N, CA, C and O atoms as a DFTB+ gen file, in Angstrom:
740 C
 N C O
     1  1      31.578     -30.975     -19.442
     2  2      30.342     -30.932     -18.775
     3  2      29.506     -32.201     -19.056
     4  3      28.800     -32.704     -18.182
     5  1      29.599     -32.644     -20.165
     6  2      28.863     -33.874     -20.500
     7  2      29.381     -35.016     -19.762
     8  3      28.591     -35.898     -19.427
     9  1      30.668     -35.108     -19.458
    10  2      31.294     -36.135     -18.757
    11  2      30.761     -36.090     -17.298
    12  3      30.391     -37.135     -16.762
    13  1      30.717     -34.979     -16.689
    14  2      30.302     -34.789     -15.305
    15  2      28.852     -35.194     -15.216
    16  3      28.499     -35.774     -14.189
    17  1      27.997     -34.968     -16.136
    18  2      26.596     -35.319     -16.096
    19  2      26.423     -36.891     -16.245
    20  3      25.558     -37.501     -15.616
    21  1      27.273     -37.480     -17.090
    22  2      27.199     -38.942     -17.186
    23  2      27.701     -39.554     -15.825
    24  3      27.145     -40.532     -15.325
    25  1      28.736     -38.954     -15.278
    26  2      29.348     -39.487     -14.030
    27  2      28.351     -39.323     -12.917
    28  3      28.207     -40.231     -12.098
    29  1      27.625     -38.163     -12.845
    30  2      26.616     -37.973     -11.851
    31  2      25.447     -39.049     -11.964
    32  3      24.954     -39.624     -10.993
    33  1      25.085     -39.232     -13.258
    34  2      24.018     -40.172     -13.550
    35  2      24.439     -41.611     -13.176
    36  3      23.609     -42.392     -12.709
    37  1      25.701     -41.955     -13.375
    38  2      26.213     -43.299     -13.083
    39  2      26.268     -43.445     -11.584
    40  3      25.922     -44.505     -11.061
    41  1      26.679     -42.448     -10.894
    42  2      26.814     -42.474      -9.500
    43  2      25.304     -42.592      -8.836
    44  3      25.082     -43.324      -7.871
    45  1      24.393     -41.859      -9.412
    46  2      23.005     -41.958      -8.948
    47  2      22.496     -43.328      -9.131
    48  3      21.923     -43.888      -8.195
    49  1      22.669     -43.933     -10.315
    50  2      22.295     -45.328     -10.599
    51  2      22.937     -46.295      -9.675
    52  3      22.295     -47.236      -9.206
    53  1      24.279     -46.073      -9.382
    54  2      24.971     -46.957      -8.501
    55  2      24.425     -46.854      -7.087
    56  3      24.266     -47.856      -6.390
    57  1      24.130     -45.581      -6.662
    58  2      23.537     -45.398      -5.321
    59  2      22.203     -46.069      -5.242
    60  3      21.948     -46.804      -4.288
    61  1      21.324     -45.846      -6.220
    62  2      19.993     -46.495      -6.265
    63  2      20.161     -47.986      -6.251
    64  3      19.518     -48.650      -5.437
    65  1      20.999     -48.566      -7.117
    66  2      21.196     -49.988      -7.139
    67  2      21.690     -50.482      -5.811
    68  3      21.195     -51.504      -5.336
    69  1      22.626     -49.832      -5.184
    70  2      23.153     -50.247      -3.900
    71  2      22.072     -50.229      -2.845
    72  3      21.914     -51.178      -2.077
    73  1      21.318     -49.119      -2.818
    74  2      20.194     -48.957      -1.841
    75  2      19.189     -50.104      -2.103
    76  3      18.790     -50.759      -1.140
    77  1      18.790     -50.362      -3.266
    78  2      17.815     -51.409      -3.592
    79  2      18.425     -52.810      -3.134
    80  3      17.702     -53.641      -2.586
    81  1      19.712     -53.034      -3.364
    82  2      20.298     -54.274      -3.045
    83  2      20.328     -54.363      -1.494
    84  3      20.015     -55.436      -0.979
    85  1      20.666     -53.362      -0.752
    86  2      20.713     -53.378       0.675
    87  2      19.258     -53.599       1.281
    88  3      19.082     -54.338       2.250
    89  1      18.313     -52.969       0.701
    90  2      16.953     -53.186       1.085
    91  2      16.436     -54.663       0.871
    92  3      15.756     -55.237       1.721
    93  1      16.791     -55.208      -0.273
    94  2      16.529     -56.627      -0.555
    95  2      17.223     -57.509       0.420
    96  3      16.628     -58.425       0.988
    97  1      18.520     -57.228       0.624
    98  2      19.319     -58.036       1.529
    99  2      18.703     -57.932       3.037
   100  3      18.586     -58.950       3.718
   101  1      18.346     -56.748       3.485
   102  2      17.759     -56.544       4.743
   103  2      16.358     -57.373       4.892
   104  3      16.063     -58.001       5.909
   105  1      15.600     -57.287       3.809
   106  2      14.324     -57.976       3.835
   107  2      14.527     -59.492       3.915
   108  3      13.847     -60.210       4.648
   109  1      15.495     -59.930       3.122
   110  2      15.844     -61.337       3.025
   111  2      16.306     -61.796       4.470
   112  3      15.881     -62.847       4.950
   113  1      17.135     -61.027       5.104
   114  2      17.702     -61.352       6.430
   115  2      16.549     -61.412       7.403
   116  3      16.479     -62.337       8.213
   117  1      15.609     -60.419       7.347
   118  2      14.541     -60.354       8.291
   119  2      13.596     -61.610       8.118
   120  3      13.086     -62.205       9.067
   121  1      13.432     -61.928       6.827
   122  2      12.590     -63.177       6.521
   123  2      13.281     -64.491       7.021
   124  3      12.641     -65.445       7.464
   125  1      14.563     -64.458       6.917
   126  2      15.312     -65.635       7.412
   127  2      15.307     -65.735       8.959
   128  3      15.236     -66.832       9.513
   129  1      15.383     -64.598       9.627
   130  2      15.323     -64.564      11.116
   131  2      13.967     -65.025      11.581
   132  3      13.843     -65.776      12.549
   133  1      12.926     -64.553      10.862
   134  2      11.576     -64.963      11.282
   135  2      11.385     -66.508      11.072
   136  3      10.784     -67.195      11.898
   137  1      11.895     -66.980       9.994
   138  2      11.875     -68.399       9.745
   139  2      12.642     -69.187      10.788
   140  3      12.215     -70.269      11.190
   141  1      13.786     -68.646      11.234
   142  2      14.634     -69.253      12.195
   143  2      13.882     -69.296      13.542
   144  3      13.949     -70.294      14.259
   145  1      13.196     -68.252      13.864
   146  2      12.416     -68.208      15.144
   147  2      11.280     -69.262      15.175
   148  3      10.953     -69.850      16.206
   149  1      10.684     -69.462      13.916
   150  2       9.629     -70.492      13.820
   151  2      10.198     -71.957      13.947
   152  3       9.589     -72.879      14.490
   153  1      11.425     -72.046      13.382
   154  2      12.043     -73.341      13.509
   155  2      12.492     -73.643      14.991
   156  3      12.335     -74.765      15.472
   157  1      13.022     -72.666      15.655
   158  2      13.407     -72.778      17.006
   159  2      12.181     -73.056      17.866
   160  3      12.273     -73.901      18.756
   161  1      11.072     -72.422      17.666
   162  2       9.882     -72.676      18.436
   163  2       9.364     -74.101      18.199
   164  3       8.938     -74.762      19.146
   165  1       9.395     -74.570      16.978
   166  2       9.002     -75.865      16.650
   167  2       9.894     -76.934      17.337
   168  3       9.413     -77.924      17.888
   169  1      11.160     -76.684      17.271
   170  2      12.148     -77.587      17.932
   171  2      11.926     -77.627      19.434
   172  3      12.047     -78.681      20.057
   173  1      11.605     -76.495      20.007
   174  2      11.310     -76.457      21.466
   175  2      10.090     -77.264      21.790
   176  3      10.101     -78.033      22.751
   177  1       9.001     -77.112      20.995
   178  2       7.800     -77.829      21.168
   179  2       8.087     -79.325      21.092
   180  3       7.569     -80.113      21.883
   181  1       8.921     -79.698      20.128
   182  2       9.296     -81.151      19.879
   183  2      10.037     -81.648      21.069
   184  3       9.791     -82.769      21.515
   185  1      10.930     -80.872      21.608
   186  2      11.698     -81.347      22.762
   187  2      10.780     -81.457      23.977
   188  3      10.831     -82.446      24.708
   189  1       9.971     -80.480      24.185
   190  2       9.074     -80.584      25.356
   191  2       8.093     -81.773      25.202
   192  3       7.767     -82.431      26.190
   193  1       7.642     -82.036      24.013
   194  2       6.830     -83.247      23.793
   195  2       7.527     -84.535      24.126
   196  3       6.982     -85.455      24.736
   197  1       8.826     -84.545      23.669
   198  2       9.724     -85.706      23.950
   199  2       9.850     -85.857      25.444
   200  3       9.740     -86.970      25.959
   201  1      10.084     -84.748      26.172
   202  2      10.233     -84.845      27.643
   203  2       8.955     -85.462      28.263
   204  3       9.059     -86.307      29.153
   205  1       7.766     -85.055      27.809
   206  2       6.548     -85.492      28.370
   207  2       6.331     -87.020      28.029
   208  3       5.883     -87.794      28.875
   209  1       6.651     -87.398      26.818
   210  2       6.605     -88.809      26.503
   211  2       7.555     -89.647      27.356
   212  3       7.220     -90.734      27.828
   213  1       8.717     -89.109      27.526
   214  2       9.734     -89.793      28.371
   215  2       9.290     -89.841      29.784
   216  3       9.542     -90.844      30.451
   217  1       8.661     -88.858      30.284
   218  2       8.124     -88.844      31.670
   219  2       7.110     -89.957      31.822
   220  3       7.072     -90.574      32.886
   221  1       6.296     -90.253      30.842
   222  2       5.384     -91.313      30.890
   223  2       6.097     -92.668      31.030
   224  3       5.723     -93.534      31.822
   225  1       7.115     -92.787      30.234
   226  2       7.961     -94.054      30.231
   227  2       8.653     -94.165      31.625
   228  3       8.657     -95.214      32.269
   229  1       9.237     -93.005      32.043
   230  2       9.953     -93.058      33.332
   231  2       9.087     -93.326      34.491
   232  3       9.481     -94.049      35.406
   233  1       7.870     -92.750      34.493
   234  2       6.936     -92.978      35.605
   235  2       6.506     -94.486      35.626
   236  3       6.335     -95.058      36.703
   237  1       6.345     -95.083      34.503
   238  2       5.996     -96.487      34.485
   239  2       7.149     -97.298      34.942
   240  3       6.922     -98.266      35.669
   241  1       8.390     -97.000      34.585
   242  2       9.574     -97.696      35.113
   243  2       9.695     -97.552      36.612
   244  3      10.011     -98.505      37.324
   245  1       9.428     -96.289      37.099
   246  2       9.479     -96.011      38.530
   247  2       8.480     -96.784      39.242
   248  3       8.804     -97.373      40.273
   249  1       7.213     -96.842      38.759
   250  2       6.213     -97.615      39.446
   251  2       6.542     -99.084      39.589
   252  3       6.419     -99.687      40.656
   253  1       6.977     -99.645      38.433
   254  2       7.428    -101.052      38.539
   255  2       8.578    -101.278      39.528
   256  3       8.533    -102.231      40.306
   257  1       9.561    -100.460      39.513
   258  2      10.694    -100.620      40.406
   259  2      10.244    -100.457      41.857
   260  3      10.669    -101.195      42.746
   261  1       9.395     -99.492      42.066
   262  2       8.868     -99.195      43.454
   263  2       8.062    -100.407      43.949
   264  3       8.250    -100.860      45.078
   265  1       7.167    -100.925      43.103
   266  2       6.414    -102.063      43.452
   267  2       7.218    -103.287      43.785
   268  3       6.994    -103.971      44.784
   269  1       8.160    -103.534      42.911
   270  2       9.004    -104.709      43.106
   271  2       9.802    -104.602      44.433
   272  3       9.927    -105.560      45.195
   273  1      10.337    -103.370      44.661
   274  2      11.127    -103.081      45.860
   275  2      10.232    -103.312      47.116
   276  3      10.629    -103.947      48.092
   277  1       9.044    -102.773      47.023
   278  2       8.131    -102.967      48.176
   279  2       7.832    -104.426      48.411
   280  3       7.868    -104.918      49.539
   281  1       7.541    -105.095      47.341
   282  2       7.185    -106.565      47.483
   283  2       8.319    -107.350      48.093
   284  3       8.090    -108.242      48.909
   285  1       9.532    -107.032      47.712
   286  2      10.750    -107.763      48.252
   287  2      11.025    -107.374      49.670
   288  3      11.278    -108.227      50.520
   289  1      10.975    -106.024      49.949
   290  2      11.409    -105.555      51.305
   291  2      10.332    -105.392      52.305
   292  3      10.585    -105.469      53.507
   293  1       9.042    -105.151      51.819
   294  2       7.956    -104.899      52.677
   295  2       8.028    -103.519      53.346
   296  3       7.219    -103.200      54.217
   297  1       9.016    -102.701      52.924
   298  2       9.186    -101.335      53.422
   299  2       8.092    -100.426      52.906
   300  3       8.021    -100.159      51.706
   301  1       7.197     -99.925      53.838
   302  2       6.006     -99.157      53.348
   303  2       6.388     -97.846      52.693
   304  3       5.532     -97.242      52.048
   305  1       7.585     -97.376      52.811
   306  2       7.939     -96.133      52.203
   307  2       7.999     -96.259      50.622
   308  3       7.803     -95.298      49.878
   309  1       8.282     -97.507      50.196
   310  2       8.273     -97.768      48.677
   311  2       6.873     -97.760      48.189
   312  3       6.599     -97.225      47.114
   313  1       5.953     -98.341      48.946
   314  2       4.554     -98.247      48.604
   315  2       4.034     -96.811      48.558
   316  3       3.315     -96.447      47.627
   317  1       4.386     -95.996      49.545
   318  2       3.990     -94.637      49.557
   319  2       4.578     -93.885      48.456
   320  3       3.880     -93.032      47.908
   321  1       5.827     -94.100      48.042
   322  2       6.427     -93.537      46.867
   323  2       5.667     -93.901      45.587
   324  3       5.431     -93.087      44.695
   325  1       5.305     -95.189      45.570
   326  2       4.551     -95.704      44.423
   327  2       3.282     -94.834      44.161
   328  3       3.030     -94.341      43.062
   329  1       2.519     -94.696      45.261
   330  2       1.240     -93.972      45.094
   331  2       1.483     -92.441      44.837
   332  3       0.660     -91.766      44.219
   333  1       2.619     -91.941      45.326
   334  2       2.978     -90.558      45.043
   335  2       3.281     -90.405      43.543
   336  3       2.810     -89.444      42.934
   337  1       4.050     -91.317      42.927
   338  2       4.255     -91.262      41.512
   339  2       3.009     -91.140      40.750
   340  3       2.896     -90.284      39.872
   341  1       2.050     -91.975      41.054
   342  2       0.770     -92.051      40.416
   343  2      -0.008     -90.763      40.605
   344  3      -0.624     -90.251      39.670
   345  1       0.026     -90.259      41.790
   346  2      -0.640     -88.987      42.145
   347  2      -0.036     -87.802      41.395
   348  3      -0.760     -86.899      40.977
   349  1       1.242     -87.802      41.227
   350  2       1.919     -86.722      40.436
   351  2       1.467     -86.844      38.964
   352  3       1.035     -85.882      38.328
   353  1       1.595     -88.096      38.466
   354  2       1.228     -88.345      37.032
   355  2      -0.229     -87.946      36.728
   356  3      -0.552     -87.461      35.644
   357  1      -1.047     -88.162      37.682
   358  2      -2.533     -87.916      37.509
   359  2      -2.890     -86.526      37.943
   360  3      -4.071     -86.183      37.887
   361  1      -1.942     -85.671      38.384
   362  2      -2.257     -84.348      38.747
   363  2      -2.960     -84.134      40.029
   364  3      -3.567     -83.084      40.237
   365  1      -2.899     -85.155      40.955
   366  2      -3.635     -85.009      42.220
   367  2      -2.756     -84.208      43.274
   368  3      -3.263     -83.582      44.205
   369  1      -1.410     -84.288      43.042
   370  2      -0.591     -83.514      43.930
   371  2       0.449     -82.756      43.062
   372  3       0.711     -83.134      41.920
   373  1       1.005     -81.729      43.608
   374  2       1.991     -80.928      42.839
   375  2       3.147     -81.780      42.306
   376  3       3.658     -82.678      42.975
   377  1       3.522     -81.462      41.102
   378  2       4.679     -82.092      40.457
   379  2       5.943     -81.375      40.833
   380  3       5.925     -80.144      40.861
   381  1       7.033     -82.030      41.121
   382  2       8.242     -81.353      41.457
   383  2       8.811     -80.576      40.298
   384  3       8.631     -80.990      39.153
   385  1       9.491     -79.466      40.535
   386  2      10.022     -78.733      39.463
   387  2      11.129     -79.542      38.721
   388  3      11.868     -80.282      39.370
   389  1      11.245     -79.422      37.477
   390  2      12.249     -80.215      36.675
   391  2      12.117     -81.714      36.937
   392  3      13.090     -82.426      37.183
   393  1      10.830     -82.162      36.870
   394  2      10.526     -83.551      37.199
   395  2      11.213     -84.546      36.170
   396  3      11.403     -85.731      36.447
   397  1      11.547     -84.003      35.034
   398  2      12.181     -84.858      33.977
   399  2      13.614     -85.289      34.362
   400  3      14.178     -86.217      33.782
   401  1      14.172     -84.593      35.346
   402  2      15.509     -84.882      35.810
   403  2      15.441     -86.039      36.849
   404  3      14.349     -86.471      37.216
   405  1      16.593     -86.529      37.311
   406  2      16.609     -87.589      38.314
   407  2      15.904     -87.028      39.586
   408  3      16.238     -85.955      40.088
   409  1      14.909     -87.818      40.075
   410  2      14.173     -87.444      41.238
   411  2      14.060     -88.527      42.215
   412  3      14.568     -88.403      43.330
   413  1      13.366     -89.682      41.834
   414  2      13.201     -90.683      42.762
   415  2      14.380     -91.451      43.277
   416  3      14.333     -92.010      44.372
   417  1      15.434     -91.486      42.507
   418  2      16.664     -92.073      42.903
   419  2      17.295     -91.255      44.123
   420  3      17.794     -91.828      45.092
   421  1      17.232     -89.909      43.998
   422  2      17.689     -89.071      45.025
   423  2      16.821     -89.249      46.281
   424  3      17.342     -89.347      47.392
   425  1      15.532     -89.288      46.101
   426  2      14.601     -89.446      47.213
   427  2      14.801     -90.769      47.888
   428  3      14.696     -90.837      49.113
   429  1      15.087     -91.836      47.156
   430  2      15.349     -93.127      47.786
   431  2      16.629     -93.119      48.556
   432  3      16.776     -93.833      49.548
   433  1      17.594     -92.284      48.088
   434  2      18.933     -92.299      48.754
   435  2      18.818     -91.671      50.127
   436  3      19.351     -92.230      51.085
   437  1      18.136     -90.513      50.277
   438  2      18.190     -89.833      51.598
   439  2      16.843     -89.349      52.090
   440  3      16.775     -88.621      53.080
   441  1      15.806     -89.725      51.442
   442  2      14.407     -89.413      51.840
   443  2      14.079     -87.864      51.885
   444  3      13.029     -87.458      52.383
   445  1      14.944     -87.097      51.389
   446  2      14.657     -85.572      51.348
   447  2      14.355     -85.264      49.845
   448  3      14.984     -85.752      48.907
   449  1      13.359     -84.432      49.744
   450  2      12.892     -83.986      48.351
   451  2      14.087     -83.271      47.702
   452  3      14.586     -82.302      48.272
   453  1      14.551     -83.709      46.552
   454  2      15.698     -82.988      45.921
   455  2      15.330     -81.589      45.310
   456  3      16.225     -80.781      45.062
   457  1      14.119     -81.330      45.091
   458  2      13.605     -80.093      44.512
   459  2      12.268     -79.625      45.055
   460  3      11.523     -80.410      45.641
   461  1      11.968     -78.382      44.868
   462  2      10.693     -77.851      45.327
   463  2       9.563     -78.359      44.401
   464  3       9.820     -78.822      43.289
   465  1       8.328     -78.262      44.879
   466  2       7.184     -78.629      44.089
   467  2       6.712     -77.448      43.275
   468  3       6.892     -76.287      43.643
   469  1       6.084     -77.798      42.123
   470  2       5.418     -76.812      41.248
   471  2       3.924     -76.951      41.469
   472  3       3.435     -77.211      42.568
   473  1       3.202     -76.756      40.313
   474  2       1.829     -76.812      40.438
   475  2       1.355     -78.298      40.206
   476  3       2.086     -79.142      39.687
   477  1       0.109     -78.537      40.621
   478  2      -0.498     -79.888      40.397
   479  2      -1.130     -79.904      39.020
   480  3      -2.150     -79.246      38.815
   481  1      -0.583     -80.608      38.101
   482  2      -1.179     -80.744      36.762
   483  2      -0.832     -82.133      36.246
   484  3       0.304     -82.589      36.381
   485  1      -1.813     -82.798      35.658
   486  2      -1.589     -84.080      35.172
   487  2      -0.755     -84.163      33.920
   488  3      -0.667     -83.238      33.113
   489  1      -0.153     -85.315      33.807
   490  2       0.738     -85.474      32.593
   491  2      -0.118     -85.335      31.314
   492  3       0.296     -84.687      30.352
   493  1      -1.278     -85.933      31.319
   494  2      -2.195     -85.789      30.205
   495  2      -2.463     -84.325      29.868
   496  3      -2.399     -83.931      28.704
   497  1      -2.766     -83.518      30.893
   498  2      -3.066     -82.108      30.658
   499  2      -1.831     -81.419      30.075
   500  3      -1.950     -80.626      29.142
   501  1      -0.656     -81.712      30.612
   502  2       0.578     -81.080      30.067
   503  2       0.749     -81.528      28.584
   504  3       1.193     -80.723      27.765
   505  1       0.427     -82.710      28.247
   506  2       0.460     -83.156      26.839
   507  2      -0.475     -82.365      25.942
   508  3      -0.118     -81.933      24.846
   509  1      -1.694     -82.193      26.457
   510  2      -2.690     -81.398      25.716
   511  2      -2.300     -80.018      25.563
   512  3      -2.482     -79.452      24.485
   513  1      -1.755     -79.401      26.595
   514  2      -1.238     -78.030      26.551
   515  2      -0.073     -77.839      25.547
   516  3       0.125     -76.783      24.946
   517  1       0.665     -78.935      25.424
   518  2       1.858     -78.870      24.544
   519  2       1.515     -78.881      23.061
   520  3       2.321     -78.523      22.202
   521  1       0.247     -79.320      22.792
   522  2      -0.249     -79.339      21.407
   523  2       0.213     -80.600      20.671
   524  3       0.487     -80.537      19.473
   525  1       0.309     -81.778      21.383
   526  2       0.689     -82.965      20.733
   527  2      -0.531     -83.333      19.787
   528  3      -1.707     -83.189      20.121
   529  1      -0.097     -83.832      18.546
   530  2      -1.035     -84.130      17.544
   531  2      -1.963     -85.329      18.045
   532  3      -1.587     -86.139      18.892
   533  1      -3.116     -85.354      17.480
   534  2      -4.028     -86.534      17.844
   535  2      -3.396     -87.912      17.595
   536  3      -3.593     -88.840      18.380
   537  1      -2.643     -88.037      16.506
   538  2      -1.987     -89.358      16.207
   539  2      -0.927     -89.673      17.273
   540  3      -0.813     -90.809      17.733
   541  1      -0.167     -88.663      17.649
   542  2       0.804     -88.904      18.703
   543  2       0.154     -89.143      20.019
   544  3       0.586     -90.019      20.768
   545  1      -0.898     -88.378      20.342
   546  2      -1.641     -88.541      21.600
   547  2      -2.253     -89.928      21.707
   548  3      -2.325     -90.496      22.797
   549  1      -2.687     -90.464      20.599
   550  2      -3.289     -91.827      20.624
   551  2      -2.274     -92.816      20.978
   552  3      -2.592     -93.750      21.714
   553  1      -1.030     -92.700      20.507
   554  2      -0.014     -93.608      20.876
   555  2       0.391     -93.484      22.300
   556  3       0.678     -94.477      22.968
   557  1       0.418     -92.240      22.784
   558  2       0.784     -91.991      24.190
   559  2      -0.323     -92.533      25.048
   560  3      -0.015     -93.136      26.076
   561  1      -1.564     -92.375      24.723
   562  2      -2.704     -92.934      25.468
   563  2      -2.591     -94.449      25.512
   564  3      -2.865     -95.053      26.549
   565  1      -2.192     -95.077      24.409
   566  2      -2.048     -96.587      24.427
   567  2      -0.916     -96.947      25.437
   568  3      -1.054     -97.885      26.222
   569  1       0.155     -96.210      25.399
   570  2       1.238     -96.448      26.339
   571  2       0.837     -96.243      27.765
   572  3       1.231     -97.012      28.642
   573  1       0.017     -95.164      28.026
   574  2      -0.461     -94.928      29.388
   575  2      -1.458     -96.061      29.775
   576  3      -1.452     -96.513      30.920
   577  1      -2.314     -96.520      28.824
   578  2      -3.192     -97.601      29.181
   579  2      -2.431     -98.866      29.540
   580  3      -2.833     -99.591      30.449
   581  1      -1.363     -99.134      28.854
   582  2      -0.504    -100.280      29.209
   583  2       0.074    -100.149      30.531
   584  3       0.145    -101.125      31.277
   585  1       0.524     -98.909      30.893
   586  2       1.129     -98.616      32.164
   587  2       0.064     -98.802      33.251
   588  3       0.351     -99.388      34.295
   589  1      -1.131     -98.324      33.028
   590  2      -2.207     -98.451      33.973
   591  2      -2.642     -99.884      34.196
   592  3      -3.150    -100.214      35.267
   593  1      -2.449    -100.762      33.183
   594  2      -2.677    -102.136      33.327
   595  2      -1.645    -102.765      34.288
   596  3      -1.988    -103.642      35.081
   597  1      -0.417    -102.323      34.214
   598  2       0.625    -102.737      35.073
   599  2       0.296    -102.318      36.564
   600  3       0.551    -103.053      37.517
   601  1      -0.274    -101.112      36.677
   602  2      -0.659    -100.563      38.025
   603  2      -1.588    -101.545      38.671
   604  3      -1.428    -101.830      39.858
   605  1      -2.509    -102.056      37.990
   606  2      -3.493    -103.013      38.530
   607  2      -2.697    -104.313      39.081
   608  3      -2.895    -104.776      40.205
   609  1      -1.838    -104.807      38.214
   610  2      -1.095    -105.949      38.590
   611  2      -0.247    -105.666      39.802
   612  3      -0.197    -106.468      40.734
   613  1       0.407    -104.553      39.797
   614  2       1.289    -104.163      40.934
   615  2       0.468    -103.986      42.190
   616  3       0.915    -104.346      43.280
   617  1      -0.722    -103.438      42.056
   618  2      -1.644    -103.208      43.206
   619  2      -1.953    -104.540      43.880
   620  3      -1.963    -104.652      45.106
   621  1      -2.207    -105.549      43.041
   622  2      -2.467    -106.951      43.515
   623  2      -1.296    -107.375      44.328
   624  3      -1.442    -107.804      45.473
   625  1      -0.120    -107.259      43.745
   626  2       1.127    -107.661      44.412
   627  2       1.348    -106.974      45.754
   628  3       1.647    -107.616      46.761
   629  1       1.200    -105.714      45.741
   630  2       1.448    -104.919      46.956
   631  2       0.492    -105.280      48.070
   632  3       0.885    -105.342      49.235
   633  1      -0.811    -105.529      47.709
   634  2      -1.793    -105.882      48.653
   635  2      -1.563    -107.338      49.210
   636  3      -1.839    -107.628      50.374
   637  1      -1.059    -108.202      48.339
   638  2      -0.759    -109.560      48.812
   639  2       0.331    -109.579      49.928
   640  3       0.344    -110.431      50.817
   641  1       1.232    -108.585      49.815
   642  2       2.274    -108.475      50.887
   643  2       1.597    -108.179      52.205
   644  3       2.081    -108.607      53.253
   645  1       0.458    -107.437      52.180
   646  2      -0.192    -107.032      53.418
   647  2      -1.298    -108.010      53.778
   648  3      -1.955    -107.824      54.802
   649  1      -1.531    -109.046      52.978
   650  2      -2.566    -110.067      53.319
   651  2      -3.874    -109.555      52.946
   652  3      -4.863    -109.960      53.556
   653  1      -3.988    -108.650      51.945
   654  2      -5.265    -108.159      51.463
   655  2      -5.507    -108.641      49.994
   656  3      -4.618    -108.578      49.145
   657  1      -6.662    -109.086      49.761
   658  2      -6.888    -109.728      48.420
   659  2      -8.152    -109.184      47.764
   660  3      -9.066    -108.707      48.437
   661  1      -8.180    -109.263      46.477
   662  2      -9.301    -108.784      45.664
   663  2     -10.634    -109.456      46.085
   664  3     -10.714    -110.680      46.186
   665  1     -11.621    -108.671      46.315
   666  2     -12.939    -109.270      46.760
   667  2     -13.857    -109.580      45.576
   668  3     -15.019    -109.951      45.742
   669  1     -13.305    -109.418      44.403
   670  2     -14.109    -109.665      43.157
   671  2     -14.752    -108.414      42.607
   672  3     -15.290    -108.425      41.500
   673  1     -14.704    -107.325      43.375
   674  2     -15.274    -106.063      42.918
   675  2     -14.263    -104.977      42.788
   676  3     -14.609    -103.797      42.739
   677  1     -12.975    -105.369      42.729
   678  2     -11.876    -104.454      42.612
   679  2     -11.305    -103.832      43.788
   680  3     -10.344    -103.066      43.719
   681  1     -11.915    -104.168      44.927
   682  2     -11.392    -103.728      46.267
   683  2     -10.673    -104.833      46.912
   684  3     -10.941    -106.008      46.658
   685  1      -9.738    -104.465      47.767
   686  2      -8.896    -105.443      48.494
   687  2      -9.386    -105.596      49.964
   688  3      -8.696    -105.191      50.899
   689  1     -10.512    -106.149      50.131
   690  2     -11.157    -106.221      51.406
   691  2     -11.048    -107.622      52.027
   692  3     -11.236    -107.796      53.231
   693  1     -10.755    -108.572      51.219
   694  2     -10.487    -109.911      51.798
   695  2      -9.270    -109.988      52.586
   696  3      -8.228    -109.583      52.071
   697  1      -9.261    -110.487      53.844
   698  2      -8.071    -110.539      54.655
   699  2      -7.599    -111.979      54.715
   700  3      -8.392    -112.920      54.662
   701  1      -6.273    -112.128      54.828
   702  2      -5.670    -113.407      54.943
   703  2      -4.189    -113.215      55.296
   704  3      -3.706    -112.122      55.591
   705  1      -3.524    -114.345      55.243
   706  2      -2.097    -114.337      55.529
   707  2      -1.356    -113.659      54.313
   708  3      -1.712    -113.872      53.153
   709  1      -0.368    -112.878      54.624
   710  2       0.442    -112.311      53.542
   711  2       0.887    -113.445      52.563
   712  3       1.291    -114.521      53.005
   713  1       0.810    -113.201      51.304
   714  2       1.234    -114.292      50.278
   715  2       2.385    -113.668      49.461
   716  3       2.210    -113.080      48.393
   717  1       3.562    -113.848      50.055
   718  2       4.770    -113.326      49.388
   719  2       5.079    -114.002      48.038
   720  3       5.601    -113.378      47.114
   721  1       4.756    -115.223      47.965
   722  2       4.926    -115.928      46.655
   723  2       4.113    -115.307      45.522
   724  3       4.579    -115.041      44.414
   725  1       2.793    -115.091      45.923
   726  2       1.923    -114.383      44.923
   727  2       2.441    -113.019      44.610
   728  3       2.493    -112.616      43.448
   729  1       2.821    -112.306      45.624
   730  2       3.346    -110.904      45.420
   731  2       4.556    -110.898      44.476
   732  3       4.599    -110.095      43.545
   733  1       5.493    -111.738      44.690
   734  2       6.692    -111.846      43.884
   735  2       6.354    -112.267      42.467
   736  3       6.908    -111.737      41.504
   737  1       5.467    -113.197      42.346
   738  2       5.084    -113.670      41.039
   739  2       4.567    -112.584      40.185
   740  3       4.196    -112.824      39.036
């Protein structure tokens, strides 16, 4: 009888130990899954921030390419696309869905929108909503300011193609002969 009591006690201790071990293991697993969800969410925010930063770079590249193409060809559809890129970036018109994918190359190829439009929201607002840190935002703002400086230069070039020149107040009201050399320069 003493052996049965010791055996029951050992089994009870083994059961309690196993139960405690399983509870600890379950808690540890739940804690790890929660941590994994936080890591996944942080990586998703990082990726979305990357896409927004890349969109700023891509829009600047698109603007320069479209301005150069317009200056060389004089085809007004490239100028219209130029202003559309700016309007999308500034939130004046709806942005195409999945705008981070190839868009303007498809549009240039057959003049049909490759995707439907989404909501009108500026790139800056999307960056703010993404929660980009102030330090990162300052760098992106500097990049945007540099791009906006190029916009001014490209505007001068595109107006020179049409024979419109800066009147000294930032408007292109002076009329003259188109100056293709100035535009290309």
